[in-house]
TORLO-442757 format. One line per field, with one value per residue (C-alpha): residue in one letter; x, y, z; residue number from 1. Coordinates in steps of 0.5 Angstrom, whole numbers. Example, Ala and Ser with C-alpha at 12.3 -4.5 7.8 and 13.67 -1.06 7.14 Angstrom:
REM residues 2
aa: [a, s] .
X: [25, 27] .
Y: [-9, -2] .
Z: [16, 14] .
i: [1, 2] .
END
This chain:
REM residues 491
aa: [m, s, g, n, t, h, t, r, q, q, r, h, w, l, k, a, l, c, a, s, a, l, v, l, a, a, s, c, a, t, v, n, s, t, p, d, a, p, q, v, p, p, n, e, r, a, r, a, a, q, q, h, p, q, i, v, a, q, f, g, g, a, v, e, g, p, a, a, a, y, v, s, s, v, g, e, r, i, a, t, s, a, g, v, p, g, q, c, t, f, t, l, i, n, s, d, v, v, n, a, f, a, v, p, g, c, y, i, y, i, t, r, g, i, l, a, i, m, n, s, e, d, e, l, a, s, v, l, g, h, e, v, g, h, v, v, a, d, h, s, d, r, r, q, n, t, a, t, l, g, t, l, g, a, v, l, v, g, v, l, s, g, s, g, d, l, m, q, a, a, g, q, v, a, q, v, y, t, l, g, y, s, r, d, q, e, f, e, a, d, d, l, g, v, r, y, l, a, a, t, g, y, n, p, y, g, a, a, d, m, l, g, a, l, g, v, n, d, a, l, s, a, r, t, t, q, r, e, a, a, n, a, i, p, a, w, a, r, t, h, p, l, s, a, d, r, v, t, r, a, n, a, h, a, q, a, a, g, a, v, r, d, n, p, p, e, v, t, r, s, y, l, e, a, i, r, g, l, i, y, g, d, d, p, a, q, g, f, v, n, g, r, t, f, a, h, p, t, l, r, i, s, f, e, a, p, q, g, f, s, l, t, n, t, a, t, a, v, l, i, a, g, p, n, n, l, r, a, q, f, g, a, g, a, l, p, q, g, g, v, e, a, h, a, t, a, v, l, r, q, v, l, g, q, t, p, a, q, v, g, q, m, q, r, k, a, t, n, g, l, e, t, a, t, l, p, a, r, a, q, n, q, q, g, q, i, v, d, v, a, a, t, a, y, r, v, g, d, r, a, y, h, f, i, t, l, a, p, a, n, g, a, g, p, m, a, p, m, l, a, s, f, r, t, l, s, e, q, q, a, a, a, l, r, a, r, r, i, e, v, v, q, v, g, a, r, d, t, a, e, t, l, s, r, r, m, a, f, d, d, y, q, l, d, r, f, l, a, l, n, g, r, d, a, a, t, p, l, r, a, g, e, w, v, k, l, v, t, y, a, r] .
X: [-1, 3, 4, 1, -6, -12, -17, -23, -25, -29, -22, -19, -24, -24, -17, -16, -21, -18, -11, -13, -17, -10, -9, -5, -7, -13, -15, -13, -14, -19, -17, -21, -17, -14, -8, -5, -5, -6, -8, -9, -15, -12, -19, -16, -9, -11, -16, -10, -6, -11, -12, -5, -3, -9, -8, 1, -2, -7, -2, 3, 7, 12, 19, 24, 31, 35, 31, 24, 27, 30, 22, 21, 26, 24, 16, 18, 21, 16, 11, 15, 15, 7, 6, 4, 11, 10, 4, 4, 6, 11, 11, 14, 10, 12, 8, 10, 4, 6, 3, 2, -4, -6, -11, -14, -11, -5, -2, 1, 4, 8, 10, 17, 14, 14, 21, 23, 22, 24, 31, 32, 30, 26, 22, 20, 18, 14, 10, 10, 8, 2, 0, 1, -1, -9, -8, -7, -12, -17, -19, -22, -28, -29, -27, -32, -32, -32, -30, -31, -28, -26, -24, -28, -30, -33, -37, -40, -41, -45, -48, -50, -52, -55, -49, -50, -43, -39, -43, -41, -34, -34, -37, -31, -26, -29, -30, -22, -18, -22, -23, -22, -21, -23, -19, -18, -17, -11, -9, -8, -5, 0, 1, 2, 6, 11, 11, 14, 19, 22, 21, 25, 30, 28, 28, 21, 22, 22, 14, 14, 19, 15, 9, 13, 16, 9, 7, 13, 13, 5, 6, 11, 7, 2, 7, 10, 4, -1, -6, -12, -14, -20, -16, -10, -11, -9, -12, -8, -9, -16, -18, -12, -11, -5, -7, -2, -4, -2, 5, 5, 4, 9, 15, 12, 12, 20, 21, 18, 23, 29, 30, 35, 33, 39, 41, 48, 51, 51, 44, 42, 47, 45, 38, 40, 44, 38, 34, 40, 38, 30, 26, 24, 17, 14, 17, 18, 14, 8, 10, 12, 7, 11, 6, 0, 4, 4, 8, 10, 17, 15, 9, 11, 4, 3, -1, -3, -8, -11, -8, -12, -12, -8, -6, -5, -1, -3, -1, -7, -10, -9, -13, -15, -18, -20, -24, -32, -32, -29, -26, -23, -19, -14, -13, -12, -13, -12, -16, -23, -24, -29, -23, -24, -32, -32, -28, -31, -38, -35, -31, -38, -42, -38, -38, -45, -47, -55, -56, -61, -58, -59, -53, -51, -49, -41, -36, -30, -24, -17, -13, -6, -5, -9, -16, -21, -28, -31, -38, -42, -48, -52, -55, -58, -54, -59, -59, -63, -57, -55, -48, -44, -41, -36, -31, -26, -22, -16, -12, -5, -2, -6, -8, -13, -13, -18, -21, -27, -29, -35, -37, -44, -48, -45, -39, -34, -31, -25, -23, -22, -15, -14, -17, -14, -7, -7, -1, 5, 12, 19, 24, 28, 23, 21, 29, 29, 24, 29, 27, 30, 33, 34, 43, 47, 52, 56, 57, 64, 68, 65, 58, 52, 45, 44, 50, 47, 41, 43, 45, 37, 34, 28, 27, 24, 24, 31, 33, 26, 27, 32, 31, 24, 28, 32, 28, 33, 31, 34, 37, 41, 48, 51, 57, 62, 63, 55, 50, 44, 39, 40, 35, 38, 37, 38, 44] .
Y: [0, 6, 13, 17, 14, 18, 21, 20, 12, 10, 12, 7, 2, 2, 2, -4, -7, -6, -8, -15, -17, -18, -24, -27, -24, -21, -17, -17, -12, -12, -14, -12, -16, -24, -27, -26, -19, -16, -9, -6, 0, 7, 9, 3, 5, 12, 10, 5, 12, 16, 9, 8, 13, 11, 4, 4, 8, 2, -3, 1, 4, 4, 0, 5, 4, -2, -7, -4, -2, -10, -11, -7, -8, -16, -15, -10, -17, -21, -16, -15, -23, -23, -17, -12, -7, -1, -2, -5, -2, -5, -3, -6, -6, -5, -10, -18, -20, -26, -24, -21, -18, -13, -9, -6, -2, -7, -5, -10, -11, -15, -15, -15, -21, -25, -23, -26, -33, -33, -35, -33, -29, -35, -35, -27, -28, -33, -29, -23, -28, -31, -24, -22, -29, -27, -20, -23, -28, -23, -26, -20, -21, -28, -29, -33, -28, -32, -27, -28, -23, -25, -19, -15, -9, -14, -18, -11, -9, -15, -16, -9, -6, 1, 5, 6, 9, 4, -1, 2, 2, -4, -8, -4, -8, -13, -13, -11, -15, -22, -25, -31, -35, -42, -47, -47, -40, -41, -46, -42, -36, -41, -44, -37, -36, -41, -39, -32, -35, -40, -33, -29, -34, -35, -41, -45, -49, -42, -44, -50, -48, -41, -46, -50, -44, -42, -48, -49, -42, -43, -50, -46, -40, -45, -48, -42, -39, -45, -42, -47, -52, -48, -42, -46, -43, -37, -31, -33, -40, -39, -35, -37, -45, -48, -55, -61, -60, -54, -55, -62, -59, -53, -58, -62, -55, -55, -62, -62, -55, -59, -54, -56, -56, -53, -45, -43, -41, -33, -34, -35, -29, -25, -25, -25, -19, -14, -16, -15, -11, -11, -11, -17, -18, -12, -5, -1, 5, 0, -3, -11, -17, -22, -28, -25, -19, -12, -7, 0, 3, 10, 10, 7, 2, -5, -10, -18, -22, -29, -35, -38, -31, -28, -22, -19, -12, -7, 0, 3, -2, -9, -14, -19, -25, -31, -37, -37, -31, -26, -21, -14, -8, -4, 4, 10, 18, 25, 25, 30, 35, 31, 26, 18, 18, 22, 19, 12, 14, 16, 11, 6, 11, 10, 2, 2, 7, 7, 0, 0, -2, -2, 2, 1, 6, 9, 5, 9, 6, 6, 2, 1, 8, 11, 14, 9, 9, 4, 4, -3, -4, -10, -11, -16, -19, -20, -29, -25, -27, -23, -20, -15, -10, -4, 1, 2, 9, 10, 16, 17, 25, 28, 22, 16, 9, 4, -3, -4, -11, -16, -22, -27, -25, -25, -27, -22, -24, -28, -21, -18, -19, -16, -10, -10, -11, -5, 0, 5, 3, 6, 9, 3, -2, 2, 2, -6, -6, -7, -9, -15, -15, -20, -22, -25, -29, -35, -41, -43, -49, -51, -48, -53, -50, -51, -47, -42, -42, -41, -33, -32, -27, -32, -35, -41, -45, -43, -49, -50, -42, -42, -48, -46, -38, -41, -47, -52, -59, -62, -67, -64, -61, -54, -53, -48, -42, -42, -36, -36, -32, -30, -26, -22, -16, -9, -5] .
Z: [0, -2, 3, -2, -2, -4, 1, -3, -1, -7, -11, -6, -7, -14, -15, -9, -14, -20, -17, -14, -20, -24, -28, -34, -40, -38, -44, -50, -56, -61, -68, -74, -79, -80, -77, -84, -84, -77, -75, -69, -70, -69, -65, -60, -59, -58, -53, -49, -49, -45, -41, -40, -34, -30, -31, -29, -23, -21, -21, -17, -22, -28, -27, -31, -33, -36, -35, -38, -43, -44, -44, -49, -54, -53, -54, -60, -64, -62, -65, -71, -72, -71, -76, -71, -71, -67, -65, -58, -53, -47, -40, -33, -28, -21, -18, -15, -17, -22, -28, -35, -39, -44, -45, -52, -57, -55, -49, -46, -38, -34, -28, -25, -20, -27, -29, -23, -24, -31, -33, -40, -46, -49, -42, -42, -51, -50, -44, -50, -55, -52, -51, -57, -60, -57, -59, -67, -67, -64, -58, -55, -59, -59, -51, -46, -41, -34, -30, -22, -16, -10, -7, -1, -7, -11, -6, -5, -11, -12, -7, -4, -11, -11, -12, -20, -20, -17, -20, -27, -24, -22, -29, -33, -28, -30, -36, -38, -32, -31, -38, -39, -45, -47, -48, -56, -55, -50, -55, -61, -56, -55, -62, -65, -59, -61, -68, -66, -62, -67, -73, -68, -67, -60, -57, -57, -51, -47, -48, -44, -39, -37, -37, -32, -28, -27, -24, -19, -17, -15, -12, -7, -5, -3, 1, 4, 5, 7, 2, 3, -2, -3, -6, -8, -15, -16, -21, -27, -27, -27, -32, -36, -35, -33, -36, -37, -45, -46, -44, -47, -53, -52, -52, -58, -62, -59, -62, -68, -69, -67, -62, -56, -49, -46, -46, -48, -41, -44, -46, -39, -37, -41, -38, -31, -33, -35, -28, -23, -18, -19, -13, -11, -7, -5, -6, 1, -2, -1, 5, 7, 7, 11, 13, 16, 17, 14, 16, 12, 14, 11, 15, 21, 22, 22, 24, 23, 21, 24, 22, 17, 13, 7, 6, -2, -2, -8, -9, -6, -1, 2, 1, 7, 6, 10, 12, 12, 6, 12, 7, 9, 6, 9, 7, 9, 7, 11, 17, 16, 20, 24, 26, 26, 28, 21, 17, 19, 17, 11, 9, 11, 6, 1, 1, 1, -3, -4, -1, 5, 11, 18, 21, 28, 34, 33, 38, 40, 43, 44, 40, 43, 45, 38, 38, 35, 32, 29, 25, 24, 20, 17, 10, 5, 0, -7, -5, 1, 6, 11, 11, 17, 14, 18, 18, 24, 23, 27, 29, 28, 28, 21, 18, 18, 17, 17, 16, 12, 14, 11, 14, 14, 20, 27, 24, 24, 31, 28, 25, 32, 33, 28, 29, 35, 32, 29, 31, 30, 30, 33, 28, 30, 27, 21, 20, 20, 15, 8, 1, -2, -9, -15, -13, -19, -18, -21, -18, -14, -14, -7, -8, -9, -9, -1, 1, -4, -2, 5, 3, 2, 5, 8, 15, 12, 5, 2, -2, -4, -6, -9, -14, -15, -17, -21, -24, -22, -19, -13, -17, -21, -19, -20, -24, -22, -27, -28, -26, -21, -18, -10, -6, -2, 1, -1, 1] .
i: [1, 2, 3, 4, 5, 6, 7, 8, 9, 10, 11, 12, 13, 14, 15, 16, 17, 18, 19, 20, 21, 22, 23, 24, 25, 26, 27, 28, 29, 30, 31, 32, 33, 34, 35, 36, 37, 38, 39, 40, 41, 42, 43, 44, 45, 46, 47, 48, 49, 50, 51, 52, 53, 54, 55, 56, 57, 58, 59, 60, 61, 62, 63, 64, 65, 66, 67, 68, 69, 70, 71, 72, 73, 74, 75, 76, 77, 78, 79, 80, 81, 82, 83, 84, 85, 86, 87, 88, 89, 90, 91, 92, 93, 94, 95, 96, 97, 98, 99, 100, 101, 102, 103, 104, 105, 106, 107, 108, 109, 110, 111, 112, 113, 114, 115, 116, 117, 118, 119, 120, 121, 122, 123, 124, 125, 126, 127, 128, 129, 130, 131, 132, 133, 134, 135, 136, 137, 138, 139, 140, 141, 142, 143, 144, 145, 146, 147, 148, 149, 150, 151, 152, 153, 154, 155, 156, 157, 158, 159, 160, 161, 162, 163, 164, 165, 166, 167, 168, 169, 170, 171, 172, 173, 174, 175, 176, 177, 178, 179, 180, 181, 182, 183, 184, 185, 186, 187, 188, 189, 190, 191, 192, 193, 194, 195, 196, 197, 198, 199, 200, 201, 202, 203, 204, 205, 206, 207, 208, 209, 210, 211, 212, 213, 214, 215, 216, 217, 218, 219, 220, 221, 222, 223, 224, 225, 226, 227, 228, 229, 230, 231, 232, 233, 234, 235, 236, 237, 238, 239, 240, 241, 242, 243, 244, 245, 246, 247, 248, 249, 250, 251, 252, 253, 254, 255, 256, 257, 258, 259, 260, 261, 262, 263, 264, 265, 266, 267, 268, 269, 270, 271, 272, 273, 274, 275, 276, 277, 278, 279, 280, 281, 282, 283, 284, 285, 286, 287, 288, 289, 290, 291, 292, 293, 294, 295, 296, 297, 298, 299, 300, 301, 302, 303, 304, 305, 306, 307, 308, 309, 310, 311, 312, 313, 314, 315, 316, 317, 318, 319, 320, 321, 322, 323, 324, 325, 326, 327, 328, 329, 330, 331, 332, 333, 334, 335, 336, 337, 338, 339, 340, 341, 342, 343, 344, 345, 346, 347, 348, 349, 350, 351, 352, 353, 354, 355, 356, 357, 358, 359, 360, 361, 362, 363, 364, 365, 366, 367, 368, 369, 370, 371, 372, 373, 374, 375, 376, 377, 378, 379, 380, 381, 382, 383, 384, 385, 386, 387, 388, 389, 390, 391, 392, 393, 394, 395, 396, 397, 398, 399, 400, 401, 402, 403, 404, 405, 406, 407, 408, 409, 410, 411, 412, 413, 414, 415, 416, 417, 418, 419, 420, 421, 422, 423, 424, 425, 426, 427, 428, 429, 430, 431, 432, 433, 434, 435, 436, 437, 438, 439, 440, 441, 442, 443, 444, 445, 446, 447, 448, 449, 450, 451, 452, 453, 454, 455, 456, 457, 458, 459, 460, 461, 462, 463, 464, 465, 466, 467, 468, 469, 470, 471, 472, 473, 474, 475, 476, 477, 478, 479, 480, 481, 482, 483, 484, 485, 486, 487, 488, 489, 490, 491] .
END
């Protein structure tokens, strides 16, 4: 969550909803011609150019510098191979979410999170090629909309209708960012992507390797975060299915092209050099999620979610999900003239909109020395179920922070410890929060995966993280002289 959060709560809400709806290849451009003569319509390009600054802001900002230029150069090679040279814009997004997506007009976005798990330019080209494949194949007109939103914002939009503006904006978000493709469309984009790889001189095995890396990364994420089985499939896999068939087909294409699986060492190193120093995980400007704890070194605040809950940090808010459909969002804004009570009231009004609800009495207390106000409400969803919504606000100097919680009737109890955990950090505690970065090192004669993994900036699963980060398996020993990635604390 950025320290520059907006004071208007509705903008908070919508931006958090957008950021949490990231999916791999969420929406690609509309192309009004055949794959043999593709053309991105100028009006779509113009519209995308207008939307671009807002999209970049919603998803954490753009990463500038050599890594961004590198992504653009690879993307342009793929676009040229696809027959749309100069018609696509490639942007590296400052988000640790493993993701890539595009919007109409062939503006393609890829996160630093997915770059971190790649190990060659071939893999990067495969992801960008897949996105361009959706564009060229005109899937944006022929897609199947299987949008499902699981965040608190989406739940409220779906079940507490009444705010026309909120509903309209949420519908636009769903239309742009949560579209799924059919199985045949995924296969077609895969096939086109592999074709672009081969035509551009990239190794076609990059596609299969990338699909495999995505699966390994998600399996590791499920273990390290103790994600519940019901939530084990992330958004990008639900809407962009990572099936065994896709991996098998990608391998078959590479074999048919006569490709060799192993990349020359210089190919791997060139990619690693391009991403050396890239932030890994949360950006300090947006705060840190460490398991169930959120802490912000600049704002000097922290809270902890209960066991079984998960946190998703975005540029504008922290999204919180727990068992039994418990949802929450953490955000901030300037303290209004009426103090925390006025802030809690404004937040709740923005959430409810015009939805009929029974608003309870304002509850005042102190939380870890901070003035606190909670305003509860009860409403009915479209299925006739009763839900409890509450806004809890805290005063820290001239700023107000808040949780918005959503739970089945009388079911919000498990979130009480989280609300009570909000606190400020000392200067020393804030200074101890450091960013992680990707470091590139050469394997020495005595180095092993085990010894190198001990240098990883994690307290747990160090070897598993090292192997997943470098696309390795435990059975294959490292070779002296090769280059690998580590995640270390920024100096």
